[in-house]
Residue, then its C-alpha position, 0 to 999 in steps of 0.5 A: x809524358x809531361x803533364x801540364x795543369x791549367x788551374x781553373x779559377x773561374x777565368x777565361x782563356x783556358x782552351x786557347x792556352x791549352x791548345x798552344x801548349x799541347x805540343x809540350x805535353x799532356x794538358x789538362x784543365x784542373x779546378x782542384x789545386x792539389x791535383x794541379x800541383x801534382x802535375x809537372x807544370x802549373x799554368x795560371x791563365x789570364x782573362x778576368x778580374x784579380x779579385x775573383x781569381x784571388x778569392x778562388x785561390x785564397x784557401x790554397x795560397x800558401x800551398x801554391x806559393x810553397x810549391x812554386x818557391x820549391x821549384x815547380x815550373x809555372x807560367x802565369x799569363x796576363x792575370x796569371x802573372x799579376x796573381x803572382x804578386x801580393x795585391x792589386x789596385x783593381x780589387x780586394x784580395x791577396x795574390x799568391x805573393x811569390x813576387x813582392x809588390x802590387x798590381x797597378x792601373x796603367x797611367x794612360x787615357x786609352x784603356x784597356x790596352x788592346x793590340x800589338x806592342x813591342x817587347x823591350x828585353x832588359x839588356x842589363x846583364x848581372x848574375x843576380x838578374x832573372x833571365x830566359x834563354x829562349x828566342x826573344x819575342x819582339x812584338x806581342x798581343x796585349x789586352x790589359x788595363x793593369x800591370x805588375x809593379x814588383x818591389x824588386x825589379x831584379x825579377x823583370x826580364x822584359x818591359x813594355x810601354x803604353x802611352x809613355x807608361x813603362x811596365x814589366x812584360x815578363x818576370x821570372x823568379x825561382x822556376x816561375x815566369x810571368x808574362x803580361x801579354x798573351x803569347x797564345x794570341x801572338x801568332x806563331x812566334x808567340x806560341x813558339x815563345x810560350x812553348x820555349x819558356x815551358x820547355x826551359x822551365x821543365x828542363x830546370x826542374 
C-alpha cells in the first residue's frame, strides 16, 4: 500500500489533511524526518509560523531538499508551500530552498485573507513551464497573510488575487507541488483536487 507521511514540525492542520488524503494511501503523522523520507510521499502541512517550521526542519534541510530534488513526491500546503522557498519576511529562518525566492506579506488592508477566492490557472503553454493534468479547482479556501514570491515564475501553475495583489496559488518543481490555499477545507472539489495531485505525483515517481 502507498504510504504518505505528514511531517509534524509543530504546526496545525495535520488531522484534516490526513483525513483528506486517506483515500490515496496509508497516512501517518511523522515527527522523524528520516522516517518521513522513507514514505512514498511527503506532505508538508500548513498552519503556523514560518520561523517555527524552519527551525524544526533546519537540521534536515539538506536531506529534505535532496530527496525532493531526486523526485520524492511531495505536497506542501499553505505554510508547507512557503517552506519550499529560501526565506520569509514573516520571521527569521531558512526554508528548504527547493524553489528559489522568498515569502512576502500580501499588500492588502484586510489580513489575513480568510475565505473563498478564485484560482486563476496559468494559460501560458510552454514546454519549460510546470503543469498539472488534474481537473482544475476554480474556487478554493484561503487563510493566509503571506505568499510565495519565486525568483523564477516558470514554477507557477496557478495564481490568486487578494485586494489587487496577485500571487502564486499553485507551484510545481521536480515532483513537488506547493498549494497556497487549503484544498482539504475547500469542500469535496478541493479534496478531489488534492487527491488528484497526489495520485499524479505518485504516478510520476
